N, C-alpha and C positions, 0 to 999 in steps of 0.2 A: 503494499499499499504506499502511496505517497503522502507525506507529511510535509508540513511547512514548519520552520522555526525562525524566531526572530526576536530582536530586542525591543522591548516596550519602554519607551524612556519615561513615560509618566508613571508607570509601576515600579520601574527599575527592577524588572525581571524578564527572563527569557519566556516567551510564550510560544508553545507548540500547539499544532492545530492538525487534525486529520480531517480534511474536507469531505472525504468520501462518506464518513459516518457522522460529520458534524460534531466532533469531540475535541475538547480543547484541555490543555493543562499548562504547567509552568514549572520553572526551576530557576535558581540562582544562576546557573551555568547553562550554556547551550547542551552540554551532555546530559546534565540533570533534567533538562526540560525534554529532551528526546527520551530518556528513560521514563519519565513521567508519563508521555503520551502513549508510550508502549504499554505501560501499565493500564491507563485509562482506557484504550482500546480494547485490551484483553478483557478487563472488568466489564466493559459495555457488551461485548459480544458474549461472553459466558453469562452474563445476568439475563441477557434476553434470551438465551437458550434455556437457562433454568426455569424462566417464567413463561416458557413457550411462546416467545414473541420473536424469534429470531428470523422468520420469514418477513416480518415487518422491518427488521433492522437492514436485512440483506436485500430488501426489494430494489430491483433495477440492476442486480449482479446476474451474471451468467455462468452456470457451472461450466468448467473446463475439464475434460477428461484427459489426463496427462497420458503420455505414451502413445496416442493414436496418430495417424498419419497427418491429420489436420493440425494437431497441437501436440508438439513433441514434449517430452517431460520438462524441458526447461523453460516452457513457453508459457509464462504466469503474467497475465497482464491484468491491468486495472481496467474496469469496464466504465467507470465514471470519470470523465475529464474535468478538471478544475483548473481555474486560472489562479496562479500564484500572485500575490501582491508583490510589487516590486520590493518592498523592504523585507519580504520574507524569503528565506532560502529554502528550496524543495530537497527534502530529504526522504529517499526511500526506506521503509522499515519492513522488516519481515518478522512475523509473530507465529509461531507453532501453537496452534490451539487444538487442544484435545478435549473434544465434547462427547460425553458418554451418557446416554439416557439410563435412568436407574429404574430397575424393575419396581412395580408398585409392590408394597408391602401389605400382605393380607393377613388378617387375624382369624385364626381358626376359632369357631364356636363349639363348645363340647356340650 
């Protein structure tokens, strides 16, 4: 995913933004702001999954099957184009997300 990071003079912090998911974060340094946006995006997606709202969060995305003739395994592209503000630096991030559905717990009546 592509993110943006830039310095906010008024707040005196680095602001990071993931336009694809409209998630923001910040840090005292550029590195901290990038770490913070990775955490924020991960939390956003996993929380949406946990509350069965992932379909709404990922609306507009298209699944790419890796390894096929049309999409080789290294062909991971973002499907939402965004315009970077001139004062923001574009930074690609990669997040391994492991989402697994839990089986419902059933109580046995005796």
